[in-house]
N, C-alpha and C positions, 0 to 999 in steps of 0.2 A: 504494500500500500504506500502510495506516495505521500509526502508531507502535505501537499495541497489537498488531497482527498481526506486525509486525517483531520486537517483543520476545518474543512468544509463540514465534516460530520459533527465536529464539536460545535461550530456555529449554528448548525441546524438544531442540535439539541438545546442550545441556549435560546434559540428563536422559539422553540416549542415551550420551553420553560417560561419565557417572557410572555407568550400569548396566554398562559394560564394564570398569571399572577393577578391579584385584585387591582382594580383601577386606581386606588389610592397609592399603591406602591409604584405603579406606572407613572403617576404624577410626580412622586418623589424622585424617581430615577430621572425623569425629564428635567426636573428642577436642578438636580445635581449637575447634570450635563450643561444645561442652559446657563446657570450662574457661573460655572467654571469657564465656559466658552466666553461669556461676557467679561470675566476677569482677564482672560487671555487677550481679548480684543482691547480692553481698557489699558492693559500694560503698554500697548502700542500707541494709544492716543487718549491720555487721561482727560476726564471731564470734571465739572465743578462738584456735583454731589455724587460721590463715588458709590455710595450704597444704593441710591436710587437707580443709577445707571447699570449696576450689576444685577439687580433683582428684576426679573421680567415683570412687566406691568399687568399682564393678563392673569396673574394668580390672585387668589382671594386675599383680602386685607389682613386676616388673622395670620395666615401663613407668611405673608410679606413682612409683617411685624415681627414674627418669630425669627425669620431669617435676618432681618436688620439687627436684631439683638444678638443672635448666635454667630453670625459670620465673623465678626471681630474676634470672638472667643476661639472659634475654630482656627482662624489664621494664627492666633497666638499659640494655640496648642501645637500647631504644625511648625512652630518656631520660626515663622516667617516675620514676626514682629519683634523678635528678641533684640535686635540691634536698635530698637526705638526707645529704649530706656523705660521710663515709668509713664508712658502715655496711657490715658484713661478714656479719652474721647473715642467712640467707635469709628468715627470718620477718619481721625488721625491715625488710629491703629491700622485701618484698612488701607489708607494711603501709603503708610510706611511699608506694609506687607507687599503692596503692588510695586513699590520702588525696589524692594529686595528681589522680587520675582524678575523685574526688568534686568537685573544684573546676573541672573543665573545662567549657566550653560543650558543649551536647548534640551538636552536629555534630562537634566536634573529638574528643569522647569516643567517638563512633561510629567515627570514622576510626581512632583508636588501637585500639579493640577489634577492628575488622576486621583490622588489621595483626597484632595479637596472636594472633588465631585462626589466621592463616596461619602465623606463626612456630611456634606450638605444633604445628600439624599437620605442618609440615616436620620438626620435632624428633621427633615421635612416629612419623613414617614413616622415620626414619633417613636423611633426605635424598632419599628416592625420589619425593617430591612436590616439584615445583618451585614457585617463587613464582608464576610466571605461571599455571600450572594451578590452584594453590591459590586465587588471587584469584576465579576464576570458579566453581570447584567448591564452595568453602566458602560463597560467597554463595548459590548454587543450593541447596545442602544446607540451609542455614539457613532460607531462604524456603520451600522445598517439602517438606522432610522433618522438620526439627527443630521448627519452629513448629507444624506440623500435628499432631505427636505430643504436643505439650505441652498 
């Protein structure tokens, strides 16, 4: 069996798994990818209110509020804001983390963004999505749904 055939079988299994998960987890996975993609785009062209520009406008206000409060915490936990000292303002923490991301090597930046997407999806799913499931589901969603829609 070729590597391509093997990987195709894995992607098909993940596709089947994704099709069977509850709608709320699909939304969480989408948010993890969408917010992380917005961060990636923001790194290249910063705007005024970073948290507003990173979180998609079409999600419900309660979830948007949760992400506005949790995103700086997640960025801090990923050690992206360590070099920013004692910042407490969520916008300043997020701006600092974006500046750190701008200076990272492309491979390291990709790894951080992948981890960030999983943490965001876990947060948005209220803990119903596990890290292990998120690793595969978010990668599959990004490669097969999100990028094709863009």
